C-alpha positions in Angstrom: -0.2 -0.3 -0.3 2.7 2.4 0.7 4.2 1.7 -2.6 0.8 2.6 -4.3 0.8 6.0 -2.5 4.7 7.0 -3.4 4.0 6.2 -6.8 0.8 8.2 -6.8 2.5 11.2 -5.6 5.4 10.6 -7.9 2.4 10.9 -10.8 0.9 13.9 -9.1 4.2 15.8 -9.7 4.2 14.7 -13.5 0.8 15.7 -14.0 2.0 19.1 -12.9 3.5 19.6 -16.4 0.0 19.2 -18.2 -1.6 21.5 -15.8 1.2 24.3 -16.4 0.4 24.9 -20.2 -1.2 27.9 -21.0 -4.1 26.3 -22.9 -4.9 24.5 -19.9 -5.0 27.3 -17.5 -7.1 29.1 -20.0 -9.4 26.3 -20.0 -9.7 26.3 -16.0 -10.2 30.1 -16.0 -12.9 30.0 -18.5 -14.4 27.0 -17.1 -14.7 28.2 -13.5 -15.6 32.1 -14.3 -18.2 30.6 -17.2 -19.6 28.3 -14.9 -20.5 30.6 -12.1 -22.1 32.8 -14.6 -24.0 30.1 -16.3 -24.9 28.7 -12.8 -26.2 32.8 -11.7 -28.7 33.0 -14.7 -31.6 31.1 -13.9 -33.4 29.2 -16.5 -29.9 28.1 -18.3 -27.9 25.6 -16.2 -24.8 23.6 -17.0 -26.7 21.0 -19.2 -27.4 23.6 -21.6 -24.3 25.1 -21.3 -22.4 21.9 -21.9 -24.5 21.1 -24.7 -23.8 23.9 -26.7 -19.8 23.4 -26.1 -19.6 20.0 -26.9 -18.9 20.5 -30.6 -16.2 23.2 -29.7 -14.3 21.0 -27.4 -14.2 18.6 -30.4 -11.2 20.1 -31.5 -9.0 20.6 -28.5 -6.8 18.3 -26.5 -8.7 15.9 -24.4 -7.2 17.5 -21.2 -8.3 20.7 -22.4 -11.8 19.9 -23.4 -12.2 18.3 -20.3 -11.2 20.7 -17.9 -13.7 23.5 -19.7 -16.3 20.9 -19.4 -15.5 20.1 -15.7 -15.2 23.9 -14.9 -18.5 24.2 -15.8 -20.2 21.3 -14.3 -18.7 22.0 -11.1 -18.6 25.6 -10.8 -22.3 26.4 -11.9 -23.7 25.2 -8.6 -21.6 27.7 -6.9 -23.5 30.5 -9.4 -26.9 28.6 -8.9 -26.9 29.6 -5.3 -26.8 33.7 -6.0 -30.5 33.7 -7.4 -31.5 30.9 -5.2 -30.7 33.0 -2.0 -31.4 36.6 -3.6 -34.8 35.9 -5.5 -35.7 32.5 -4.0 -35.1 31.0 -8.0 -32.7 28.4 -8.2 -30.2 29.0 -10.5 -29.6 25.3 -11.4 -31.9 22.3 -10.6 -29.9 20.8 -7.6 -29.9 24.5 -5.7 -33.5 24.0 -5.3 -32.9 23.2 -1.7 -31.1 26.1 -1.4 -33.7 28.4 -1.5 -35.1 26.8 1.4 -32.9 28.7 3.9 -31.3 31.0 1.7 -34.3 33.4 0.7 -35.4 33.5 4.3 -32.1 34.9 5.3 -32.3 37.4 2.4 -35.8 38.5 3.6 -34.0 39.1 7.5 -31.6 41.5 5.7 -28.7 38.5 5.8 -27.9 38.1 1.8 -24.5 38.5 2.3 -24.4 36.2 5.1 -26.4 33.4 3.3 -24.0 33.9 0.2 -20.6 33.6 2.2 -22.1 30.4 3.8 -23.2 28.8 0.5 -19.6 29.5 -0.8 -17.8 28.5 1.5 -19.9 25.1 2.4 -19.6 24.3 -1.3 -16.0 25.1 -1.5 -15.6 22.6 1.5 -17.8 20.0 -0.4 -15.9 20.4 -3.6 -12.3 19.8 -2.0 -13.6 17.1 0.1 -14.6 15.4 -2.8 -11.4 15.9 -4.5 -9.4 14.7 -1.7 -11.3 11.4 -1.7 -10.8 11.0 -5.4 -6.9 11.4 -5.2 -7.0 9.1 -2.2 -8.8 6.4 -3.8 -7.0 6.9 -7.2 -4.0 4.0 -6.3 -6.8 1.7 -5.2 -9.0 2.3 -8.2 -5.6 1.9 -10.2 -5.7 -1.7 -8.8 -9.4 -2.5 -8.8 -10.3 -1.2 -12.5 -8.4 -4.1 -14.3 -10.5 -6.9 -12.6 -13.3 -5.8 -14.5 -13.5 -7.6 -17.7 -16.3 -7.2 -20.5 -19.5 -8.9 -18.2 -18.3 -7.2 -15.2 -18.7 -3.9 -17.7 -22.0 -5.2 -18.9 -23.6 -6.0 -15.5 -22.4 -2.2 -14.2 -23.9 -0.9 -16.7 -26.7 -2.4 -16.3 -27.2 -1.8 -12.8 -26.9 2.1 -13.9 -29.7 1.5 -16.1 -31.6 0.0 -13.3 -30.4 2.8 -10.5 -31.6 5.6 -12.7 -34.6 3.9 -13.4 -35.7 3.1 -9.7 -34.2 6.9 -9.2 -37.4 8.4 -10.5 -40.0 7.5 -7.6 -43.1 7.1 -8.5 -42.3 7.4 -12.1 -40.4 4.4 -12.7 -42.1 3.0 -15.7 -42.0 6.0 -17.7 -38.3 6.6 -17.1 -37.9 2.9 -18.1 -39.8 3.3 -21.1 -37.6 6.6 -21.9 -34.6 4.7 -21.0 -35.8 1.8 -23.5 -35.9 4.6 -26.1 -32.8 5.6 -25.5 -31.3 2.1 -26.0 -33.2 1.6 -29.0 -31.6 4.9 -30.5 -28.2 3.5 -29.9 -28.8 0.9 -31.9 -30.1 2.8 -35.1 -27.7 3.3 -38.3 -24.8 0.8 -39.8 -24.3 -2.0 -37.3 -20.8 -2.0 -36.5 -19.9 -5.7 -36.3 -22.1 -7.3 -39.1 -22.3 -3.8 -41.6 -26.2 -4.3 -42.0 -28.6 -1.2 -41.7 -30.7 -1.5 -38.3 -33.6 0.6 -38.3 -32.8 3.1 -40.8 -36.3 2.4 -42.4 -34.2 3.2 -46.1 -33.7 6.7 -44.9 -29.9 7.6 -45.9 -29.8 10.0 -43.2 -30.0 7.4 -40.8 -27.5 5.1 -42.1 -24.4 6.8 -39.8 -26.9 6.6 -36.7 -28.3 9.5 -34.2 -25.3 11.5 -33.0 -25.4 12.1 -29.3 -24.8 15.2 -29.5 -27.4 16.1 -31.5 -30.0 14.1 -29.0 -28.4 16.0 -26.0 -28.5 19.5 -27.6 -32.6 18.9 -28.9 -33.4 17.4 -25.3 -31.5 20.1 -23.2 -30.8 23.3 -24.9 -33.4 23.6 -27.5 -36.3 22.4 -25.2 -35.1 25.1 -22.8 -35.0 27.8 -25.3 -38.6 26.7 -26.4 -39.7 27.3 -22.8 -37.8 30.5 -21.9 -39.6 32.2 -25.6 -42.6 31.0 -24.6 -42.3 32.5 -21.2 -42.3 36.3 -19.9 -39.5 38.4 -18.8 -39.9 39.0 -15.2 -38.8 42.4 -13.5 -36.4 41.9 -10.7 -35.7 43.8 -7.7 -32.2 43.0 -5.7 -31.6 44.3 -2.4 -28.0 46.0 -0.9 -25.7 43.5 0.8 -24.1 44.3 3.8 -21.5 42.6 5.7 -18.3 40.6 4.6 -18.2 37.5 2.3 -15.5 36.1 4.5 -17.4 35.6 7.4 -19.2 32.1 6.2 -16.0 30.3 6.5 -15.7 31.0 10.3 -19.6 29.9 10.6 -18.7 26.9 8.9 -16.2 25.9 11.2 -18.6 25.7 13.8 -20.4 23.0 12.1 -17.7 20.7 11.6 -20.1 17.7 12.0 -22.9 18.6 9.2 -20.4 19.7 7.1 -18.0 16.5 7.3 -21.8 14.2 7.3 -23.2 16.2 4.2 -19.6 16.2 2.1 -19.3 12.2 2.8 -23.3 11.4 1.7 -22.1 13.7 -1.5 -19.1 11.5 -2.4 -20.8 8.3 -1.4 -24.2 9.0 -3.7 -21.6 10.6 -6.6 -20.2 7.5 -6.8 -23.6 5.4 -7.4 -24.8 5.9 -11.1 -28.1 7.1 -11.6 -28.3 8.8 -7.7 -26.6 12.4 -8.0 -27.1 15.4 -5.9 -30.7 15.5 -5.3 -30.3 12.1 -3.2 -27.4 13.4 -1.3 -28.9 16.9 -0.6 -32.3 15.5 1.0 -30.1 12.9 2.9 -27.8 15.4 4.1 -30.5 17.9 5.3 -32.6 15.7 6.9 -29.7 14.3 8.8 -28.9 17.9 9.6 -32.6 18.2 10.5 -32.9 15.7 12.7 -29.5 16.3 14.5 -30.1 19.8 15.1 -30.6 21.6 18.1 -33.2 23.9 16.8 -35.0 21.8 13.9 -37.7 24.0 14.0 -35.6 26.8 12.6 -34.9 24.4 9.3 -36.7 26.0 6.0 -36.6 29.6 8.0 -33.5 30.5 7.8 -31.3 28.2 8.9 -27.4 28.3 8.9 -27.0 24.6 9.3 -29.7 23.4 6.8 -27.7 25.6 4.2 -24.6 24.2 5.2 -26.0 20.8 4.5 -27.6 21.4 1.1 -24.6 23.2 -0.4 -21.9 21.1 1.0 -23.6 17.9 -0.2 -24.4 19.1 -4.1 -20.8 20.2 -4.4 -19.4 17.1 -3.5 -21.1 15.2 -6.3 -19.2 16.4 -9.4 -16.2 15.0 -8.1 -17.3 11.8 -7.2 -19.3 11.4 -10.2 -16.0 11.2 -12.3 -15.2 8.0 -10.4 -17.4 5.5 -12.3 -16.6 7.6 -15.6 -12.9 6.9 -15.4 -12.6 3.8 -13.8 -15.1 1.7 -15.8 -16.4 4.0 -18.4 -20.0 4.3 -17.0 -21.4 7.9 -17.0 -23.9 8.2 -13.8 -25.9 11.0 -15.1 -26.8 13.1 -18.1 -23.4 15.7 -17.6 -21.1 12.9 -17.6 -22.5 11.2 -20.3 -22.0 14.4 -22.7 -18.2 14.2 -21.4 -18.1 10.8 -22.4 -18.5 11.7 -25.9 -15.1 13.9 -25.5 -13.1 10.9 -25.0 -14.9 9.2 -27.8 -13.9 11.8 -30.5 -10.0 11.8 -29.0 -10.1 8.0 -29.1 -9.6 7.9 -25.3 -11.6 4.8 -24.1 -12.1 5.4 -20.3 -11.6 2.5 -18.1 -9.2 0.0 -16.4 -7.0 0.6 -19.3 -6.9 4.3 -18.7 -5.7 3.8 -15.0 -2.9 1.5 -16.1 -1.9 3.5 -19.3 -2.3 7.1 -18.4 -2.8 7.6 -15.0 -1.0 11.1 -15.8 -4.1 12.2 -17.3 -6.4 10.8 -14.5 -4.3 12.5 -11.9 -4.5 15.8 -14.2 -8.0 16.0 -14.0 -8.5 15.3 -10.3 -6.1 18.2 -9.9 -7.9 20.5 -12.4 -10.8 19.9 -10.0 -9.0 20.6 -7.1 -7.8 24.2 -8.6 -11.2 25.0 -10.1 -12.5 25.4 -6.8 -9.8 27.7 -5.1 -10.3 29.8 -8.4 -14.2 29.9 -8.5 -14.1 31.1 -4.6 -11.7 33.6 -5.1 -13.7 34.8 -8.2 -16.8 35.0 -6.2 -15.4 36.8 -3.1 -14.4 39.7 -5.1 -17.2 39.8 -7.8 -20.3 39.1 -6.0 -21.8 42.5 -5.9 -21.2 42.8 -9.9 -22.2 39.1 -10.6 -25.6 39.5 -9.0 -26.7 41.5 -12.0 -26.9 38.7 -14.3 -30.3 37.5 -12.8 -31.8 40.5 -14.9 -30.8 39.2 -18.2 -34.1 38.8 -19.8 -35.4 35.3 -20.5 -36.3 35.5 -24.1 -33.1 37.1 -24.9 -31.6 33.8 -23.1 -33.8 31.5 -25.2 -33.0 33.3 -28.5 -29.2 33.1 -27.8 -29.4 29.2 -26.7 -31.5 29.0 -30.1 -28.8 30.1 -32.3 -25.8 29.0 -30.4 -27.5 25.1 -30.5 -28.3 25.4 -34.3 -24.5 26.2 -35.0 -23.3 23.8 -32.7 -25.4 21.4 -34.4 -24.3 22.2 -38.3 -20.7 22.7 -37.1 -21.0 18.8 -36.3 -21.3 17.2 -39.6 -22.4 20.3 -42.0 -25.7 18.5 -42.0 -28.8 19.9 -42.3 -30.6 16.7 -41.3 -29.0 16.8 -38.0 -30.5 20.3 -37.2 -34.0 18.8 -38.3 -33.5 16.1 -35.9 -32.5 18.6 -33.1 -35.7 20.3 -33.5 -37.4 17.2 -33.3 -35.8 16.0 -30.2 -36.3 19.6 -28.7 -39.8 19.6 -29.2 -40.0 15.8 -27.1 -38.0 17.5 -24.8 -40.0 20.7 -24.3 -43.1 18.2 -24.1 -41.3 16.0 -21.5 -40.4 19.1 -19.3 -44.0 20.5 -19.5 -45.3 17.4 -18.4 -42.5 16.8 -15.8 -41.4 13.9 -16.9 -37.4 12.8 -16.8 -35.1 13.5 -19.4 -32.3 11.8 -18.2 -33.1 8.5 -18.8 -32.8 8.7 -22.7 -29.7 10.0 -22.7 -28.1 7.6 -20.2 -29.9 4.8 -22.2 -28.0 5.9 -25.3 -25.0 5.7 -23.6 -24.9 3.3 -21.5 -27.4 0.7 -24.3 -24.0 1.0 -26.5 -21.8 -0.3 -23.6 -24.2 -3.1 -22.9 -24.3 -4.1 -26.6 -20.5 -4.0 -27.2 -19.8 -5.6 -24.1 -22.1 -8.3 -23.9 -20.9 -9.3 -27.5 -17.3 -9.6 -26.9 -18.4 -11.4 -23.1 -20.5 -14.1 -24.9 -17.7 -16.0 -26.7 -16.5 -17.0 -23.2 -20.3 -17.8 -21.9 -21.3 -21.7 -22.2 -24.2 -21.6 -19.3 -26.1 -18.3 -17.7 -24.0 -19.2 -14.8 -20.7 -18.9 -16.2 -22.1 -15.0 -16.7 -21.5 -14.7 -12.8 -18.9 -17.1 -11.8 -16.2 -14.3 -11.0 -16.5 -12.5 -7.7 -17.0 -9.1 -8.8 -19.5 -10.1 -11.5 -21.6 -12.4 -8.7 -21.5 -9.1 -6.6 -22.7 -6.8 -9.0 -25.5 -9.2 -9.9 -26.2 -9.6 -6.5 -26.5 -6.1 -6.3 -28.9 -6.1 -9.3 -31.4 -8.4 -7.3 -31.1 -6.5 -4.2 -32.2 -2.9 -6.3 -34.9 -4.7 -8.1 -36.1 -6.4 -4.7 -36.0 -2.9 -2.7 -37.9 -1.4 -5.5 -40.7 -3.6 -5.7 -40.8 -3.7 -1.6 -41.4 0.6 -2.3 -43.7 0.1 -4.8 -45.7 -2.1 -3.0 -45.5 0.1 0.2 -46.7 2.7 -1.8 -49.3 1.1 -3.3 -50.7 -0.1 0.3 -50.4 3.6 1.4 -52.7 4.9 -1.5 -54.8 2.3 -1.0 -55.5 2.9 2.6 -55.5 6.6 2.4 -58.3 5.9 -0.8 -60.2 3.3 1.4 -60.2 5.8 4.7 -61.4 8.7 2.1 -64.1 6.9 1.2 -65.1 5.0 4.3 -65.1 8.8 5.9 -67.3 10.0 3.5 -69.6 6.7 3.8 -70.0 7.2 7.7 -71.0 11.2 6.9 -73.4 10.1 4.7 -75.0 7.6 6.9 -74.8 9.8 9.6 -76.9 12.6 7.4 -79.2 10.3 6.4 -79.8 8.6 9.8 -80.2 12.5 11.1 -83.1 12.9 8.4 -85.1 9.9 9.1 -85.2 10.9 12.6 -86.2 14.4 12.1 -89.0 13.2 10.2 -90.3 11.0 13.4 -93.2 11.9 15.3 -90.4 12.0 18.7 -88.3 14.6 16.7 -91.4 16.6 16.3 -92.6 16.5 20.0 -88.7 17.5 21.0 -88.9 20.5 18.6 -92.2 21.8 20.4 -90.8 21.2 23.8 -87.5 23.1 22.8 -89.2 26.0 21.3 -91.6 26.0 24.4 -88.6 26.8 26.8 -86.5 28.7 24.8 -89.8 31.0 24.3 -89.1 34.5 26.0 -90.4 35.4 29.3 -93.6 38.2 29.2 -93.5 38.4 33.2 -93.1 42.0 34.5 -90.7 41.7 37.4 
């Protein structure tokens, strides 16, 4: 074990030369500052920005392109806390929980304190996750080669199942959308047999449907349609008083909550299909249950704000573990980054840790530097940065629309790609309006392709079904798949029982009330009821005696 860490730190020094390049430094600056700006603008979000920038990163070196995308991915959550705290509108979807305690602080005149606390919590969560990555890197370098075709297939299948089961009460539609994404990945000329699959004799489908076209349509164009349809809001910002450094001092008074929230973020980030939302709600629930003042949560609690912001910023670094170690993305943003690897013929997975460990360590160090740059930028520019929340929605929608079409057309100079992007944009618009998930389609396309390739390569060595899980890691992954399915079935059954009990109690209460009214009407029509009413009217008659 000592030799592992000695070799790793030697690779850290070697990876420093990659980060010292001027183009990588520029990518760090652009990614960190651009991510904060994008996160601070409500309605845009990192998924839209990464989708638009993907075609541009294909012409860059892998380390440069991924640094830009990682910068936007990691720093957008910092910026997303600004509108969540100031105007009760989360800049990104994962900052929704920040509004619970951030905006009440602003209402009390503590906007600067809330922002400072959000920055310091995000910084702690981000640095904590990167340090965990650095510590785990030597272990991953030894474990990753143990994954063969069967193990990667089962891991990808587990990822699909986790994505589906993560959408509670929408698991059926999530499964259908994931299957739709898997079907999209099969379109075109088959790589093994060179036969046309689901092309319907349409020439533009012979080369398949490009993942970037689908990503730009589902995320960027659909969001542009929503912004163009909406109305511009007039936003008033209040003046902020105090120091932005006070959040670091306040964070130091809650080390337990910060440590547990960051740990939950790392654990949830490593599990495909779980992500920031689960990490946030688990850490927020823990902070509330363990707090001495749980009644303050939702009304401006500093502990609640620390839990939410620490957890969501600990996820991006941890989400890189399944992507780099196995080549399996856990969410839409890491699936987009996977396309950058493929374009440059860099295959993430066990071989990446064996043959290009310097590249992996350079990405880890870039994540660490990213958090430092973002906090330094926010501490000196927040007063000017808050003005970006006033940008009109329709202007943003038109800008996203134009940039999206430029990006789609630049991929293959194909007008049919633009038409497909519009089709998927309309699909994404409908799904968002119906509040249905979009992410399963993207992960279905990416993981479906991985599953098909690995299944074909593994079947040559499989004679019986049990041969597929005859190795320890494969057996563990198969056991996890069964466990997840059983737990999900149990949760669905409990939800059904709860819903049925609630419906029965409602109907039963209604029946009892109606029966009571019926008995009351029958009683009032009897002779006894008439006698009682006459007697009561006699007793209640006012006295006419003069006394």
